[in-house]
N, C-alpha and C positions, 0 to 999 in steps of 0.2 A: 540466539539462533537467527540467522538471516536466511530467509527462504525466498528464492526467485522462482515463480512457477506460473504455469498456465493450466487452470483446472479444466477437466472435461465434465460436461454437463450430462446428467443421466438422460436417457431417451424419453421421448414422449412429451417434451416441453416445447411450447411454441414461443418461448421467451427469446427475444433477440438480445444477445449479450455476448461478451467475450467468451463465456463458457459454452455457448451454443454454436460457435463458428469453428470450423476446422482450422488447424494451425496454419495451413497454407493460404488462408484468406487474409488479405491485407487489412490493416486497421481502417483504411479509407473505405473498404467494402463494408466493414461492420457499421461504420457511421452512415453510409448510404442506405443500407438496409433498414437501420433503426429509424432513419428520418422518414422512410416511406411507411412505416408501420405505426399503428397506435399502440399505446401501452397495453400489453397483454395482461389479462386478469392474473395469470400465474406469476407475473413479475413481482408482485407484492409479497410473495411467500418468503423469498430470500432477498436480503438487501442488495446483494451483488447484482442479481438479475434486474431489480428495479433500477439500480444506479447506472448501469450501462445504457439502459434506455433513456434515463433522465439526462445523462451527460451528452447524449447524441442528438437530441431533438428539442429545439427551442419551444415548440408548441407544447410538448409534454412537460417541459420545465415550468412553463407558465401555469399549467394546470396543477402542478405539484409544489408550488411555493405559496406559503400563507402570506398574502399581502394585506396591509403594508408590512414588509419584512423588516424587522428591527436589526440594526447593525450596531454592535456595542464595541467601542474601542477602549473600554476600561475607564474612560473619563466622561464620554458623552454617548448618547444613543440617537442615531438618526434612523430614518426609515427609507426603504426603497419601494416606490409605488409600482404597480403592475406595468404601467406604460414605460417605466424606466428600465425594466429588466432586459438584459441582453443575454444571449446564450453563453453559459459558463461551461466550456468543454472539459474542464478539469484536466485529466491526463490523457484524454482520448487522442491527442495529437502526438503523443510520445510513444516510444517503443515499449515502455514498461512503467509500472508504478510500484510504490512501496507501502508496506504495512509493518507495524511494530507490535510485538507481543512479549509478554513476560514469561510464558511457559507454553509447552506443547498443548496442554489442556485448554489454554485460552484460545488457541488457534481453532479449536473445534467450534467456537462460537460463530465462525464464518458460515457454517452450515446449520446453525441452530435457528429453526423457524419461530422460536418463541422470543427472539431478540426483538425489542420494540423501540430501542433508542440507539442511534448510531451517530458518531461524530466523524466527519471527514476533515482531515487536517492538511494544510499546505504550509510547509516550512520554507521560509525565505532566509537562507543562511547569510546572505549579504546584508540583510537588515535586522537579523536576530529577532524575527517576529514569526508568529504562527497565525494563520487564518483558519478559523474553525467554522464548519458548516454543520449545524445541528439538525438532525432528521429524527422524526418520530413517526411511528405507525399507529394511526388512530382510525377506528372503523374499517380496518383492513387495508388502509391506504398509506403509503409512505409519503411524508410531506416535509419539505424544508421549512423550518419555522424561525430560524435565527442564525445570524452570523456574528462571530466574536473574534476580535483581534486581540492577540495575547502576546506579551513579551516571551521570547523563547525560554528565558530563565524561569518562568512560572509554569512551564509545561511539565507534565508528568514524566516525560522522557528527556528532560533538560540535561541531566548528567550524562546520559549516554550520547545525546546529540552532540554535545561538546566534544566528546571523545571521537565520535564518528566523523565529524567534520575534519579533525586533524588526521584521522586514520586514512581518509581517502585523498588528502592533499599533501601529506608529508610521507614520502617513501621510507625515510629512516625511522620515523615514529611507527610506521606500519610494521616494519620488521621487528621492532622492539615489542610490539603488541601481539606477537604470535606465541602460542604455547610451544614448549620444547618438542612436543609431538602433537600433530593435528590429525584427528580422525578424518579419513578421506574415503570418498566413493565417487567415481565419475568416469567419464570416457578417457581412454588412453590417448594422450596427445599424439602418439605415433601410429595409432590404429583407430580409425573412426568407428570400427565395428566391435571394439573390445572395451571393457571397463576395468578399472583398477579399484580394488578395495584394500584398505590397510591404513597405514599412517604415513604422513610426510613430515619432514622437518623443515624448519625455516629456510634451510639452504635451497630447497626445491620450491619454495613458495611462488617465485616469479613464473615458473612454468605452468602453474595451475591457477594463478590469481585471476579472479573474475573482474570485469569492469564494473565499478560501482558508481551510481549517480553522485554528483558532487555539489551541484548548485541549488537544486530545488527538489525536495522530497515530499511525497504524499503519505498519509497514514489514514487508515480507517479504523476507528476505535469501536469495537463491538461490545466491549464491556469496560469495567473500570481497570485502569492500569496503575501499577504499584510503583511509585517513585523510588522505593527502596529495594526493588528487585535486583538480585545478583546475577540474573540471566536476562538477555535481551534477544528477542526474535524479530527480525525484519523480514517481511515477506515482500519480495520484489517480483511482481507478476509481469510476465511478458504479455503484450497485447497481440494475440494471434501470431506469435513467432516461436512458440514452443520453448521459450527460455525457462530454465529451471535450475536454480542454484540455492543451496541452503548453507548458511554459515551460523555457527553457534559461538556467541561471546559470553564469557563468564567473568565476573568480578573477582579477582584474586589479589588479596593483600592490597586493596585499594586501586588496583589497575585492571582495566578490561583486557582480556586475552582471548584471541581466537582459538577455539578448541576443536571445532568441527567444520568441515567443508564437504558438502554434498552437491554434485553438479549433474 
């Protein structure tokens, strides 16, 4: 399943994050507000709330990085000193970001306040490598404690990533990767105020096909991912733009097939 969404934050929180800002507010406005604010105490309850503050404010980043920060490339380990650290905005300058899951139940970990270890991944398709940022919550505070560079072939999502890269870059392959019937729910392309629920066939795919990121993807791992999973969930969250699309891919006879599209 691939899910593109902007979550709404429950009331009463002072956390400055994507989930706390109305969809009409620009990403630049989110960044500006976060830069003016200190890290709210409540931001450490959920990783997402912490991370949007962390990615928007250099001062907060320096406070939440364990220096000297080890950087492991698989062969050697170097360290980044506090004075060398520069603001890492991650996906804050983009319209959206991605997450990958193996099942709907795994998606619930995003809102699980007991999660204490999270990995933020950045996939470079042109180099076939993944940059992993390891975060842990200790004494109630989320901290970045290590960076790992990993060959994409060694990543838990390696098999699906190889498929995904071809799916978004090769239109013929994309059509061959569609199930004969795709469960669908979304707005009517001919009427902005109506929705359509039912199924679509590959013949109608181009009319409903969402734009998917091609060059660089992000992932936030809230739990352990299963390399042998026969279902993949990619959560592509819009940053303050209301984007929400869900796609389900299942492995059928050795081939990934799109079986569901919710927009």
